[in-house]
N, C-alpha and C positions, 0 to 999 in steps of 0.2 A: 570260562565259567565254571564254577567249583562242581566237583564230583560228588553226587549224593547217592551213590550206590549202596554206602554204608549204612544209610539211612534207611532205606527200605530193608535192608537185613535187621536193623536195629528194632523197626515198627513190627515185623513178623515174629520178633522174639518176645513182644510185650515190653520192651524198654521203653516204648512210646505209650501214650495214653492209651486206654481201652476201658470202655465203660463198664463192661461186664465185671472188669477187674476192679475198678473203682467203685462198685456196687458193693464189693466185699469189705465188711468192716475188720481193719486188721488190728494188731495189739496193741495196748496201751502206748502212744508215743512217750517219749523222754523228753525233758527239759534241758537245755543246753546252754550254758554261758560262755562257750569259747569256740563255737564252730565257725563262726564267720572269720576271715582272715584275708589278708592280701598278698598274694604270691610276689616275691621279690622281684619278679620280672616287670610288673605293673605298677608298682610304686611310684607315684607321681608320673605316672604315663600320661595322665590328662593334663598335665601343667601345660598352660597357655592354649588349650583346648575346650571346646564349648560342647555342651549336651543339649537336646532338645527333647521333651516328653510331653505326651499327650495322653491325658488318662479319659477313659470312657466307663460309664457305669456307676456303682453305688459307692458309699462312703468307704467300704473296706477296700476297694480300688484305690480309692484317694489316699487312704494311709499306706497302702501298699507302695505306691509311687513316692511317699515322702521318704520310705526306706530306701528304694532305688536311687532316688535323688542323694540320699545321703550316702549311699555306697561310691557313687560317681563322682561326687564330690571329694570323698576320702581318697579317690583314685588321683584327684587333681583337678578334675573338670570344673568349669564353671557353667551355670545355667544361661541360656539364650530363649527368648521367646519367638524368635525368627528360625525356621527350620533351615533356610538356605544357609545361615551362617554356623550351622552345626557341624561338629566332626563326629558325632554319634546321634543317632535317631532313634527313639523307641516310643513305642507305641503300647500302652498297658490297656488290654480290652476287657470287654464285657461280653458273655454268652446268653444273659437273661432273655434276650428278644432276638429275633432275626434281624430286626432293622438296625439295632446296635451291630451286628456283624456287617452289614452291608455297609455301614458308615465307615467303619475300619478298613474294609477292603477297597472302599474308595479312596481313603487316605493313603493307603499302600499304593495306589496307581499315581497321586499325586508325588510322593515321595520317592518314586521309582525315579523320575527325572532327575531328582538331587544325585541320587546313587549313580545314576547314569554318566553324569556329567562329572561327578567327582567321586570316582571308584574307592578311594581310599576312605570314605565316609563309612563308618560302620552303621547298620541299619539292625534293629533289634525288635522283637515281638515278645510281649510277655502277658499274663493274666489268664482270665477263663477262658476265653475263645481258644487257647492254645493247648487247653486241657481235652479238646474235642479231637477224636481221630479224624473227623472230616475235614477240621481246618488244617490239621498236620498234612494230610493228603494233598490237600490243595497247594499247601506251601510247598511241598515237594515236586508236585508235577507242574505248578505252573508261576511260582515266585522265587526263583531260583536266587535272586540277588538279596534276600533277606540272611543276613551272616549269623544272627544268634535268635535262638527261640527257647525260651523257658518258661514255666509253669508258675502256679501259686505256692507250690510247696518248696521250691528251691531258689527263692530270691537270693539266700543268702550264699549261693553260690556263682553269682553273677561274676566276681571277680574272675574266677577259674576260668568260666566259660569266655570271658573276654580275652584272657590270654589264650585260651585254645584258638580263638578267632583270629587273633593277632598272627599266631605261630604255624597256622595250619592252612591248607587250601581249600579245605572244606566247610561247609555250612555247619555249625553247631547247633544241635537241637536236643535237649535235655528237659524232658516233661514226664512227671512220675504219675502214674494210677495212684499208686499209695501215697497217702497223705504224709507229709513230712512232719519233724518233730517240731517243738517249740523251741524256738531260737531267740536267745534273750541279749543278744550282744550286737544286734544290727544299729548301724548308725541311722540317724533320722535328720533330714531336712526338711522342717515343718512349713507348710504354707504360710501359716498365719502366726503372728505374735500375740494374738488376742485369744483365740479359741485354738482348741486341739482336740484331735481323735486318739483314743486310748483303747487299743484292742484289749478286750478281757477275754476273748476265746476265738476259736476258728472253727469252721465247717458247720456241717448239720447233720443231723442222725436221722431227719424225718424227711422221707421221699414221696412227697406231694407229685402226683403224676405228671403235672405239666413242667416241674422245675428241674434244671440242669444242676442248680448248685450243689446239692450233695455229691454229685460226681466229680465236679470242678474243685470243690474245695474240701474234698474228705469229710472224714467223720469229725464229731465235737472234740476239740482241745482247749481246755481251761489252762490260762495263764496263772502262775501263782499267785495268791492274795499279796502275799508281801511285796511282790516285784509291782504289782499294779498300784497299789497304795504308795509306794516309794516313788515311783514314776510320776505320779499325780502331786506328791508333796514338791518336787522337783520342779514341777509345771508352775506351782503356786509360788515357790520361790523365785522363778524367772518371771514373774508379771502376768501369767496367762490369768484371765479372769471365768474362762468357761472349758469345761471339758465335756465331751460326749463318749460315754462309754458304746463300744461297737461289738457285735456279734450278730451271727446270723440268726440266734434266738437265745437273747441275753437271759431270759428266764430259766435256761437251761444251764446256766454258768454253775459250775462246782461238782456238777455230778460224777466227772470223772477223777476229782481229785481224792487224796486221802483225808485231805483237812475238810471237819465238820462245818461248811460254809456254803450256803447258796446265795442266789443274787440279791435278795433282801439284805442278808448279812453284809455282803459286799458294798451294797449301796449305801448302807449307814456308817461303814469305815470309810468310804471316800468323801461322805458328807462330812465326817469329822476331821478331813483334813483343812477344811477351810477355804476350799475352794468357792468363788462366789456361785457358780453356776454349774449344775448339773444336768445333762440330758443322755438319754439312751435309746439305741435303736440296734434292731428291732425286736419287738416283743411278739410272742405268739398268743392266740387267744385260748390255747388248752391248758396254759400252765401260768395262769395270773392270780396268784392268791391273796386272800383279803390283806394278808400281813404285809403284801408288798404294795398294795394300794394304801394302807395306814402308814407305811413307811414314806410313801411319796408326800402324803399330808402332813406328816410330821416335822419334816424337815424344811427350811425356808429356802435352802439353797438347792433344793431338788425342784426342777422346773415343773410345772402342772400341765406339762404336754405328753401325751401317749400317743404314739403311732403303733396302730394294732390292726395289722392286715385282715382284711374280711374275705376278700377274693370273691365271694358270693354270698347273696343273701337267701339262697335257695339249699336246703338241706340235702336234698336230691343231688344237686351238683357238687356240693362241698364232700359228698362220700364218693363220687366220681374222682375228685380231685385227691383223695386221699387224705383229706383235712381232718382233724382229730376232734372237730368241735361240731356242731349243728347250729342252726339260725337261733334255736332257743337259747342254746348256752352263750352264745356271742351276745345276744341281746341282756341276758343275766350280767354278764360281766361290765357291759357298757354301762347298765344302770347302777351297778355297785360302785363303779369308777365315779360316778355323776354323784352319788350320795357322799361318797367318801373324801374326794379330793376336792377342795373350794378352787373355784374358777378354772375348772378342767378344760384343757383344749384336746380334742381327738380328731386325729386324722387317719386314714385309711389307704389300702391299696385294692382295686377291684380289677377282674378280668370279666370282659364281657365275650360272648361267643365261644365259650368252651365247647368242645364237640359234642353235638346233639343237644345244646341248651335250648330247652323249649322257650316260648312266648311267656308261658305261665312262671317258668322258672326265672327269666328275666324280671317279669313284673314283682316276683318276690325279692328280687335285688332293689327295684326302684322303690318298694314299699318300706323296706327295713331302713333305706337312706333317708326316708321321710319320718320315720319313727326315731333315728338316733340323730340326724341332722349334725353330720360332721362338719367340721370347720373347714377341711379340705381334704382331697381325695386324690390319689395317684391312679389314673385309669387306663386301662390298656384293652386293647383286641387280643384273644388269645393267639399266642406264637408258638408254633410247632419247634420243638427242640429234640434233635434226632438224637434216639437213645433213650427217650422217657417213654413211659408207658403210654402216655396220652398221645404221644406222636404216631401210635399205630391204631388209635380208636378211630372208627368210621365218623363222618362228620356231614350232616345233612344241613347245617346252616350256610346260606350263601355269603359272601364276604360284603355283598351289598346290605344284607340284613345286620351283619354284625358291626356295621359303621353306622347304621340308623339307631342301632342300640346304643353304641358309644357315644353318639350325640345326644340321645335322650337323656342318657345318666349324666352326661357332661354339664346339661341345661340344669340338673337339680344341684350339682357340685357347685356350680357358679353361683346360682340362687342362695343356696344356704352358707356358702362362704361369705357373701355380702352381707346377708342377713345378720350373722353372727357377729361379723366387724360393726355393722351399723349401731350395735349396742354399745361400742365402746366410745363411740362420739361424744366428747365433752368430758371424758374420763382422763385421770393421769396414769400412765404407765412408765415402768422403768425399761428403759431399753439400752443394750450392750450395742456401742456404735461400732459397725465392722469398717467403715469407711465410706468414700463417695459411693452414690447411686449409679450401678451400672448403665442405667437409661438416660440421667441427667446429671452431668459432673456438678452442677450447681446445687444439688442436694447432697446430704449425708444420709446414710442408711445404716439400718440396724435391726435388732430382733427383741421383741418384748418377751415375757416369760413364757406366754402362749405360742412362741415361735412365729409370730406374724410379723411380717416385713413392715417397717415403718421407715416412711421418708420424711425429712425436715430440712429446714436452712439451718446451719449451724457453724462452729468454728473447727478448724483442722485439729484443735486441742482436743475435741471432743472424742476423736477417734482411740478407740480403746477404752473408753470410760462407760460405765453405768449412769445414765443421767435421766433425769424426769422430762417427760414431754407429755403435753395434752392432745389428744386426737381431735383433729378436727374435721376430716373428711374419711369416707370410707370408700374404697374402690373395690373392685372384684376379688382382687386377691393380695391387697396390700392396703397400708393406712399412710395418711397424711396427717403430720402433726407439727406442733411448735413447742419452743422451749417454756417451760414453766417459769415465771418470775420467782 
């Protein structure tokens, strides 16, 4: 068994993540174009070896995994979808909710059998969970068979960590509280040849009381405009049809740059690249100017779908959450969006059962949902995150009551989702075909401009194309269609 004593020492000297340190905003990070490199000892080390990766959480994690896969393939590994046949096991984790962490630890328990059966298999853990001190402590005390642990800020150092793991008897743990720099020479192995994630910024400067992300992802750092535009031009040349611009708060893009550019201006530059479809996530409701709405309406290749997290329909709950908007300002923004953007689709995130949420405050959420009538919503029971201000709040709402509120909210989500989809029956929509339906291989599946899932019977040659379909049936959360003659 590996000797982890040095790791305890490192943790005590704050070389491992500490939430209080993560809360402190550091000086402006630099942009580097040459920090990623392969040590001579591991060039082609992965030749004739396979890696297995599983990703939990949001789109940012999915994009991180594409970079991790690019690094492993740069070393010579090839991907396998079967953990049992892998020489390198990696879990890229999520810390947003307790349930996500439980899933990860459950998967670690399953993969332990592979590690014990084949000790030479390397086992790695990365992502937002690893940025939490409690997780690192649990790994140190209870999971000594994990070989490499790294965080969200030092993905580019995976080759060096791999080298150290190969030539030492110790577990290698390198996770920083301080946010990393912007690294622009990372390789990438994209999951799709049709759609692409494009990071425009990293981190978050807004410490909502329930959220761990500003601690695990660091402060906001924007990528240079020129680099983003050139990346998208390259994707267009490679045949990609759709890109999604990623950031914890895309509306904040450019605030840390010397260039006089904001998210609206970036969106225009991206639209001018000729990419067929543009989406973006996530927006915040306290920085969504009219000029941004007008830009969405102006360009036909900017999809009329906006995901705008509300979290609660109660101004008093929003205040306790340290959200920077009120119920009234959220209603004003969504009303303006509906007026300015034709054929708008609006989705949101909502938390129920926030500490001490009263029945009246919850009723405010149900009421605002009736007013806005979202096309869909991602709904969650509040999940306590150690180290956040909300974790220390007293809470007089029982778990049974929280589940009752979740079910009541979900009834509205389903009702309005189907109601809005029924309006499309008989209409023609343009759908970018992703591939075969996950639920029925006899059907193809894709997304329309409003990000609705559309299933239909088609030809393999339709995959990757934007085709016209006529909607024939509306289900709760998807649509059925047929090809137009």
